[in-house]
C-alpha positions as protocol buffer text, in pm:
chain_id: "A"
residue {
  index: 1
  type: MET
  ca { x: 0 y: 0 z: 0 }
}
residue {
  index: 2
  type: SER
  ca { x: 136 y: 338 z: -91 }
}
residue {
  index: 3
  type: PRO
  ca { x: 128 y: 627 z: 159 }
}
residue {
  index: 4
  type: ILE
  ca { x: -96 y: 817 z: -80 }
}
residue {
  index: 5
  type: ASP
  ca { x: -379 y: 560 z: -56 }
}
residue {
  index: 6
  type: LEU
  ca { x: -523 y: 688 z: 272 }
}
residue {
  index: 7
  type: PRO
  ca { x: -540 y: 1057 z: 175 }
}
residue {
  index: 8
  type: ALA
  ca { x: -687 y: 962 z: -163 }
}
residue {
  index: 9
  type: CYS
  ca { x: -951 y: 750 z: 7 }
}
residue {
  index: 10
  type: ILE
  ca { x: -1038 y: 1030 z: 249 }
}
residue {
  index: 11
  type: ASN
  ca { x: -1057 y: 1282 z: -35 }
}
residue {
  index: 12
  type: ALA
  ca { x: -1290 y: 1055 z: -230 }
}
residue {
  index: 13
  type: LYS
  ca { x: -1518 y: 1007 z: 72 }
}
residue {
  index: 14
  type: LEU
  ca { x: -1525 y: 1380 z: 147 }
}
residue {
  index: 15
  type: THR
  ca { x: -1600 y: 1459 z: -218 }
}
residue {
  index: 16
  type: ARG
  ca { x: -1893 y: 1218 z: -208 }
}
residue {
  index: 17
  type: TYR
  ca { x: -2013 y: 1362 z: 125 }
}
residue {
  index: 18
  type: PHE
  ca { x: -2018 y: 1717 z: -10 }
}
residue {
  index: 19
  type: GLU
  ca { x: -2187 y: 1607 z: -333 }
}
residue {
  index: 20
  type: GLN
  ca { x: -2460 y: 1435 z: -132 }
}
residue {
  index: 21
  type: LEU
  ca { x: -2529 y: 1753 z: 67 }
}
residue {
  index: 22
  type: ASP
  ca { x: -2701 y: 1880 z: -247 }
}
residue {
  index: 23
  type: GLY
  ca { x: -2666 y: 2246 z: -154 }
}
residue {
  index: 24
  type: GLU
  ca { x: -2715 y: 2204 z: 222 }
}
residue {
  index: 25
  type: GLN
  ca { x: -2467 y: 2383 z: 448 }
}
residue {
  index: 26
  type: ALA
  ca { x: -2192 y: 2160 z: 588 }
}
residue {
  index: 27
  type: SER
  ca { x: -2082 y: 2193 z: 950 }
}
residue {
  index: 28
  type: GLY
  ca { x: -1874 y: 1993 z: 1194 }
}
residue {
  index: 29
  type: VAL
  ca { x: -1683 y: 1814 z: 920 }
}
residue {
  index: 30
  type: HIS
  ca { x: -1361 y: 1785 z: 1122 }
}
residue {
  index: 31
  type: LYS
  ca { x: -1540 y: 1631 z: 1420 }
}
residue {
  index: 32
  type: MET
  ca { x: -1734 y: 1398 z: 1191 }
}
residue {
  index: 33
  type: VAL
  ca { x: -1416 y: 1270 z: 1026 }
}
residue {
  index: 34
  type: VAL
  ca { x: -1228 y: 1229 z: 1355 }
}
residue {
  index: 35
  type: ASN
  ca { x: -1522 y: 1043 z: 1512 }
}
residue {
  index: 36
  type: GLU
  ca { x: -1533 y: 805 z: 1216 }
}
residue {
  index: 37
  type: VAL
  ca { x: -1159 y: 744 z: 1179 }
}
residue {
  index: 38
  type: GLU
  ca { x: -1023 y: 753 z: 1535 }
}
residue {
  index: 39
  type: PRO
  ca { x: -1204 y: 445 z: 1669 }
}
residue {
  index: 40
  type: VAL
  ca { x: -1101 y: 244 z: 1363 }
}
residue {
  index: 41
  type: VAL
  ca { x: -734 y: 336 z: 1412 }
}
residue {
  index: 42
  type: ILE
  ca { x: -744 y: 267 z: 1786 }
}
residue {
  index: 43
  type: LYS
  ca { x: -917 y: -69 z: 1740 }
}
residue {
  index: 44
  type: PHE
  ca { x: -669 y: -170 z: 1470 }
}
residue {
  index: 45
  type: VAL
  ca { x: -369 y: -92 z: 1692 }
}
residue {
  index: 46
  type: LEU
  ca { x: -526 y: -259 z: 1997 }
}
residue {
  index: 47
  type: ASP
  ca { x: -584 y: -574 z: 1793 }
}
residue {
  index: 48
  type: LEU
  ca { x: -226 y: -554 z: 1662 }
}
residue {
  index: 49
  type: VAL
  ca { x: -85 y: -558 z: 2017 }
}
residue {
  index: 50
  type: ASN
  ca { x: -339 y: -798 z: 2167 }
}
residue {
  index: 51
  type: ASN
  ca { x: -507 y: -518 z: 2367 }
}
residue {
  index: 52
  type: ASN
  ca { x: -186 y: -416 z: 2545 }
}
residue {
  index: 53
  type: GLN
  ca { x: -275 y: -55 z: 2618 }
}
residue {
  index: 54
  type: SER
  ca { x: 81 y: 49 z: 2702 }
}
residue {
  index: 55
  type: LYS
  ca { x: 208 y: -72 z: 2365 }
}
residue {
  index: 56
  type: ALA
  ca { x: -93 y: 73 z: 2185 }
}
residue {
  index: 57
  type: SER
  ca { x: -51 y: 414 z: 2345 }
}
residue {
  index: 58
  type: ARG
  ca { x: 316 y: 420 z: 2239 }
}
residue {
  index: 59
  type: ILE
  ca { x: 228 y: 327 z: 1881 }
}
residue {
  index: 60
  type: LEU
  ca { x: -54 y: 581 z: 1867 }
}
residue {
  index: 61
  type: GLY
  ca { x: 154 y: 855 z: 2028 }
}
residue {
  index: 62
  type: ILE
  ca { x: -97 y: 929 z: 2303 }
}
residue {
  index: 63
  type: ASN
  ca { x: -67 y: 871 z: 2675 }
}
residue {
  index: 64
  type: ARG
  ca { x: -224 y: 564 z: 2829 }
}
residue {
  index: 65
  type: GLY
  ca { x: -487 y: 762 z: 3021 }
}
residue {
  index: 66
  type: THR
  ca { x: -606 y: 927 z: 2701 }
}
residue {
  index: 67
  type: LEU
  ca { x: -619 y: 589 z: 2530 }
}
residue {
  index: 68
  type: THR
  ca { x: -828 y: 445 z: 2815 }
}
residue {
  index: 69
  type: LYS
  ca { x: -1074 y: 736 z: 2788 }
}
residue {
  index: 70
  type: LYS
  ca { x: -1102 y: 688 z: 2412 }
}
residue {
  index: 71
  type: ILE
  ca { x: -1157 y: 313 z: 2454 }
}
residue {
  index: 72
  type: GLN
  ca { x: -1445 y: 393 z: 2688 }
}
residue {
  index: 73
  type: LEU
  ca { x: -1577 y: 672 z: 2465 }
}
residue {
  index: 74
  type: TYR
  ca { x: -1588 y: 450 z: 2156 }
}
residue {
  index: 75
  type: LYS
  ca { x: -1686 y: 137 z: 2353 }
}
residue {
  index: 76
  type: LEU
  ca { x: -1391 y: -62 z: 2216 }
}
């Protein structure tokens, strides 16, 4: 997989999202994207390290307390 695949995928999804608005005003796009992507990334890394939160927090670049809160928030 090339590093450009993820940005291209996100751009395609955002393009489709804005097309589907059909003239409606967009708002909260950043929060929407973060709330869709963040739990997927966290779950992927947790699975990768067999739910070892210390390892996952290091890989994700967030502290363990923040990771624990996000696990609870997203019900992972």
